[in-house]
C-alpha positions in Angstrom: 3.1 -10.9 44.4 2.5 -14.6 44.6 3.3 -16.2 47.9 3.6 -19.8 48.9 4.4 -21.6 52.2 4.3 -25.1 53.6 0.8 -26.4 53.7 -0.7 -24.2 51.1 -0.3 -22.7 47.6 0.3 -19.3 46.3 -2.4 -16.7 46.4 -0.9 -14.0 44.2 -2.4 -10.5 44.3 -0.5 -7.6 42.8 -3.2 -5.0 43.2 -3.7 -3.1 46.5 -6.4 -0.7 45.4 -9.2 -3.1 46.4 -7.8 -3.6 49.8 -7.5 0.1 50.3 -11.1 0.6 49.2 -12.4 -2.0 51.6 -10.4 -0.5 54.4 -11.7 3.0 53.6 -15.2 1.7 53.6 -14.9 0.1 57.0 -13.1 3.2 58.5 -15.7 5.6 57.0 -18.6 3.5 58.2 -17.1 3.3 61.7 -15.8 6.9 62.1 -17.7 9.0 59.6 -14.5 10.8 58.9 -14.7 12.5 55.5 -11.0 11.9 54.9 -11.9 8.4 53.8 -14.5 9.3 51.2 -12.2 9.7 48.3 -10.9 6.1 48.7 -14.3 4.5 48.9 -15.3 1.7 46.4 -17.5 3.1 43.7 -19.0 2.1 40.4 -19.8 -1.4 39.2 -19.2 -4.4 41.5 -19.0 -8.1 41.3 -18.8 -11.0 43.8 -16.0 -10.7 46.4 -13.0 -13.1 46.3 -9.7 -13.4 48.0 -8.1 -11.3 45.3 -11.0 -8.9 44.9 -12.2 -7.5 48.2 -13.6 -4.1 47.2 -17.1 -5.6 47.0 -16.9 -6.3 50.7 -16.5 -2.6 51.2 -19.5 -2.0 49.0 -21.5 -4.3 51.2 -20.5 -2.3 54.2 -21.5 0.9 52.6 -24.9 -0.6 51.6 -25.8 -2.0 55.0 -24.0 -0.2 57.8 -26.0 2.3 59.9 -24.9 5.9 59.7 -23.7 5.8 56.1 -25.0 8.9 54.2 -28.0 8.1 52.1 -26.4 9.1 48.8 -23.4 6.7 49.4 -25.6 4.0 50.7 -28.0 4.1 47.8 -25.2 4.1 45.3 -23.7 1.0 46.9 -27.1 -0.7 46.9 -27.7 0.2 43.3 -24.3 -1.3 42.3 -25.1 -4.6 44.2 -28.6 -4.8 42.6 -27.0 -4.2 39.1 -24.5 -7.1 39.8 -27.4 -9.3 40.9 -29.2 -8.6 37.7 -26.2 -9.7 35.7 -26.0 -12.9 37.7 -29.7 -13.7 37.0 -29.0 -13.2 33.3 -26.3 -15.9 33.6 -28.7 -18.2 35.3 -30.8 -18.5 32.2 -27.7 -19.5 30.2 -26.8 -22.6 32.3 -28.2 -26.1 32.2 -28.2 -26.4 36.0 -29.8 -22.9 36.6 -27.0 -21.3 38.6 -26.0 -17.6 38.6 -22.6 -18.5 37.0 -22.3 -19.1 33.3 -18.5 -19.2 32.9 -16.9 -21.9 30.8 -14.0 -21.9 33.3 -14.4 -23.2 36.9 -11.5 -21.8 38.8 -10.0 -23.3 42.0 -12.6 -22.6 44.6 -15.4 -22.1 42.1 -18.0 -22.8 44.8 -16.9 -19.6 46.6 -17.7 -17.6 43.5 -21.2 -19.1 43.3 -21.9 -18.7 47.0 -20.6 -15.1 47.1 -22.8 -14.3 44.1 -25.7 -15.8 46.1 -24.8 -13.5 49.0 -25.2 -10.4 46.7 -28.4 -11.8 45.3 -29.7 -12.1 48.9 -28.8 -8.5 49.5 -30.5 -7.4 46.3 -33.7 -9.2 47.5 -33.3 -7.4 50.9 -32.9 -4.0 49.2 -35.7 -4.4 46.6 -38.1 -7.0 48.0 -38.2 -8.7 44.6 -38.6 -12.5 44.7 -36.5 -13.2 41.6 -33.3 -12.4 43.6 -34.4 -14.9 46.3 -35.0 -17.5 43.5 -31.4 -16.9 42.4 -30.1 -17.7 45.9 -32.2 -20.9 46.0 -30.8 -22.0 42.6 -27.2 -21.5 44.0 -28.0 -23.4 47.2 -29.6 -26.2 45.2 -26.4 -26.5 43.1 -24.2 -26.7 46.2 -26.5 -29.3 47.8 -26.6 -31.7 44.9 -28.3 -30.3 41.7 -25.0 -30.3 39.8 -23.2 -32.4 37.2 -21.7 -34.6 39.8 -25.1 -35.3 41.4 -23.7 -34.9 45.0 -23.7 -32.3 47.7 -20.6 -30.3 48.1 -21.3 -30.0 51.9 -20.3 -32.6 54.4 -23.2 -34.0 56.4 -26.1 -32.6 54.4 -27.7 -32.6 51.0 -27.7 -35.3 48.3 -24.7 -37.8 48.6 -22.7 -35.4 50.9 -19.0 -34.7 50.5 -17.0 -37.2 52.6 -13.3 -36.8 51.6 -12.3 -33.2 50.8 -8.9 -32.2 49.7 -7.6 -31.1 53.1 -4.4 -31.2 55.2 -6.1 -32.2 58.4 -9.4 -33.9 57.6 -7.7 -36.7 55.8 -9.3 -39.9 57.1 -9.3 -41.4 53.7 -5.5 -41.2 53.8 -5.0 -42.3 57.4 -7.3 -43.8 60.0 -5.6 -41.6 62.6 -6.8 -38.5 60.8 -10.3 -37.1 61.4 -13.0 -36.9 58.7 -14.5 -33.5 58.0 -17.1 -32.2 60.6 -20.6 -31.5 59.3 -21.0 -28.3 57.3 -17.7 -28.2 55.5 -18.0 -26.8 52.0 -15.9 -28.1 49.2 -14.1 -25.7 46.9 -16.0 -27.3 44.1 -15.2 -28.1 40.5 -11.9 -26.9 39.1 -10.9 -26.9 35.4 -8.0 -24.4 35.5 -5.5 -25.6 38.1 -5.2 -29.4 38.1 -1.8 -29.4 39.8 -2.1 -31.9 42.6 -0.9 -35.5 42.0 -4.4 -37.1 42.0 -5.8 -34.5 39.6 -2.8 -34.9 37.3 -3.3 -38.6 37.1 -7.0 -38.2 36.3 -6.3 -35.6 33.7 -3.8 -37.8 32.0 -6.3 -40.7 32.0 -9.0 -38.5 30.5 -6.6 -37.5 27.7 -5.8 -41.1 26.9 -9.5 -42.0 26.8 -10.2 -39.0 24.6 -7.4 -40.1 22.2 -8.7 -43.6 22.1 -12.2 -42.5 21.2 -10.8 -40.3 18.5 -8.7 -43.0 16.8 -11.1 -46.0 17.3 -12.8 -47.6 14.3 -16.3 -46.4 13.8 -19.1 -48.9 14.3 -21.0 -49.9 11.1 
């Protein structure tokens, strides 16, 4: 169920199957106990996220020493298949990233970077350079080749991030608060949860501007 507490928002997650699958993968890789085999993650996979952690178990099965070859190879095949899907998406985006969704959720950069992680694993498993190229495309996007024309990482890349939305690195709000240290990654663009006061103001302004353009007299 969704949970919220002071200083953060809710991170709802009503499914436990993926947590169980991840836990089973870690326990199986650690102990080799056959009792965990029935609960291992299987089948198709995608990038991991806070509400979808089964892919982390798949990564463990694909990379940990001592995992039986049949299970290991199945996990690797699932990761390579996911990477192939990401590369198909790369060809459908103007900024050549392995992410062709029309919706950029809160923390969209995590989806892109987690996809890059699976692409890197696919290159490791197959030796094929096209997967490495997908990782580079994702890194280029994060470091400045994106619609905003700026790096989403503090201290590096083109026009680096300086004022992230953060409870502690809030120097823009108060001189007594610290700026972000180098290497902080922004959550990235978000088109689905514009709920903070600054975003709501910008969203309202964008709507007014759009309405003005729609009702203005055409130039002759």
